N, C-alpha and C positions, 0 to 999 in steps of 0.2 A: 516533603520531596514530591516531585512530579511523577507521573506514571506515563509510560510510552507503549503504544501499540506499534509493532514493527512488521514489515512485509518485505518479502523478496519474491519476485515473479518474473517469468519469461514473457516478453512481448515480441511478436513478429515485427521485424523492422518496417514492413509495409503497413502495419497498424499503429505505428507510433503517433501519428497525428490524431487518429481516432482515440487512442489511449489518453493523450494529453487533454483532449476535449472532455472525456469522461472524468479525468482526474481533476480538472478545473472545477467542474460542477460539484464533484464529491467534496473537494476541499472547501468550497463555499458552504456546503451543507454542514459539514463537521464544524466549521468555524461559527456558523450561525447558531448552532446548538451548544456552543461553549468550549470547543477545543481551543487550546492555547496556540498551537502551531500545527501546520499540515505541510509535509514535505514529500515531493516526488523527485527522484533522481535517476538518471539513466547512466548505465555503466560507461565509463570512459577509460579507466585504467584497471581493468579486471581480467586477470589471467586465469586459465584453467590450472588448478593445482595438481600435485601428485596424488594427494590423499583426499583433500577437501578444497572447495572453492565455491564462490557464488554460482558460476556456470554449472558446476556439478550438482549443486544443491537443487536446482530446478530442472535438471536434465536438459540444458540449453541446446537447441538445435542450431544448425549453421546459419539459418536466416533469422535468428532471434537475438534480442539484447536483454540483459538483466536490468530490471527496475528495482530500486531499493527505496522504500518509503517508510515514513513514520508519522504518527500523530501524537502530539503531546497534550496531556491532560493535567489538571491540578492535582488529581488523586485517583486512586483506583475506583473509589465511590463515584467520582465525577465521570470517569471513563464509562462505567457501567450505565449511569444515567444518560449520558450523551449518546452512547452507542444504541441504547434502546430507543431513544428519540429518533436517531438517524435512520434506524431500520424501519421505522414506520413513516418516514418522510416519503411522499409520493415521487419526488425527484430521484431518490435512491432506488426505489422499487422499479422505476423505468430503466435506470442504468443497469440494474442487476439482471434484466432479461437476457436470456442466452443469446438472442440476436444482437444485442448491444455490447456484449463482452468482447473487447478486442484482444483478449489473451486467454490462455488455457488456465482457468481457475483451479483445476485439479492439481496443478504443479506449483501453486502459490504456497509459500510458507509464511505463517503469521503467528503472532503471539503477543501477550502482554508482559511488560517488564517493569519492575520496580527500579527507580533511579537510585544508583549507589553514589554517584558523584555528579554534581551539577555546578558548573562555574559560569 
């Protein structure tokens, strides 16, 4: 079964174009190193909940949108190998500079997930 890294983060609406530029490069890098799929999605039908929601999870401000992303790997072992290679890629090092970050990384939620059902 595949392995997935998932992300939820707030992006200021004024920074969406810059975010997509960063995401495009990041996606290319992850795919070059062996990721099976790389997806970046912007909230379209996401409401604030009573108890929990995507907006609440990242403490979304009025001028921000939620971005939901995931990367698919063949296995946890492949994910660990690929992520290690990506983190040493100079293109990612440049993107990770504070000046180049078009979102507040402190409010990003991320983690690795074992696939339970895949169709």
